[in-house]
C-alpha positions in Angstrom: 0.0 0.0 0.0 2.9 2.4 0.8 4.4 1.8 -2.6 1.2 3.0 -4.4 1.2 6.2 -2.3 4.9 6.9 -3.2 4.2 6.5 -6.9 1.1 8.7 -6.8 3.0 11.4 -4.8 5.9 11.2 -7.3 3.6 11.6 -10.3 1.8 14.5 -8.5 5.1 16.2 -7.8 6.2 15.7 -11.4 3.0 17.2 -12.7 3.3 20.2 -10.4 6.9 20.7 -11.4 6.1 20.6 -15.1 3.2 23.0 -14.7 5.3 25.4 -12.6 8.1 25.3 -15.2 5.7 26.1 -18.0 4.0 28.9 -16.2 7.2 30.5 -14.8 9.6 30.0 -17.7 11.4 33.2 -18.5 11.5 32.5 -22.2 9.3 31.0 -24.9 9.8 27.4 -26.1 11.5 28.5 -29.3 13.9 30.7 -27.3 14.6 28.0 -24.8 15.3 25.4 -27.6 17.6 27.9 -29.3 19.4 28.6 -26.1 19.9 24.8 -25.4 21.1 24.3 -29.0 23.6 27.1 -28.8 24.9 25.8 -25.4 25.2 22.3 -26.9 27.2 23.7 -29.9 29.4 25.6 -27.4 30.0 22.3 -25.5 30.9 20.5 -28.8 33.3 23.2 -29.7 34.9 23.1 -26.3 35.3 19.4 -26.4 36.8 19.6 -29.9 39.4 22.2 -28.7 40.3 20.2 -25.6 40.7 17.0 -27.5 43.0 18.7 -30.0 45.1 20.2 -27.1 45.3 16.8 -25.4 46.3 15.2 -28.7 49.1 17.8 -29.2 50.4 17.4 -25.7 50.3 13.6 -26.0 52.3 13.9 -29.3 54.8 16.2 -27.5 55.2 13.8 -24.6 55.6 10.9 -27.0 58.4 12.7 -28.9 60.2 13.6 -25.7 60.0 10.0 -24.5 61.4 8.8 -27.8 64.3 11.3 -27.5 65.0 10.2 -24.0 65.0 6.5 -25.1 67.5 7.3 -27.9 69.7 9.1 -25.4 69.6 6.2 -22.9 70.3 3.7 -25.7 73.4 5.7 -26.8 74.6 6.0 -23.2 74.2 2.3 -22.7 76.1 1.5 -25.9 78.9 3.9 -24.9 79.1 2.2 -21.4 79.2 -1.3 -23.0 81.9 -0.2 -25.4 83.9 1.4 -22.5 83.6 -1.8 -20.5 84.8 -3.9 -23.5 87.7 -1.6 -24.0 88.6 -1.7 -20.3 88.5 -5.5 -20.4 90.7 -5.7 -23.5 93.2 -3.4 -21.9 93.2 -5.4 -18.7 93.7 -8.7 -20.5 96.4 -7.2 -22.8 98.2 -5.8 -19.7 98.5 -9.2 -17.9 101.8 -11.1 -18.1 101.8 -13.9 -20.8 101.9 -16.7 -18.1 98.6 -15.6 -16.6 97.0 -15.1 -20.0 98.0 -18.6 -21.2 96.9 -20.2 -17.9 93.5 -18.7 -18.3 93.2 -19.9 -21.8 93.7 -23.6 -20.7 
């Protein structure tokens, strides 16, 4: 029984709200629709601009990431080459007896 009263009170409130909105609306229906349409167009334009800005900043971040990756790769390659060179110099600097004993 309580459920029926809630639904009827909801429908009554809805009807009163619609009636009040129609009677107290500051603009005519056409003006209100035009206003809503212009606001929707403004919203679309705003979203379009924001998406372009986000796309540009994402592309910029991607490019900076690629550049950082290239720098890290070059530094790693230089470090590996330096390590190889240091190893060669260390092996070449050992006496022949130690070098031949390691080779066995």
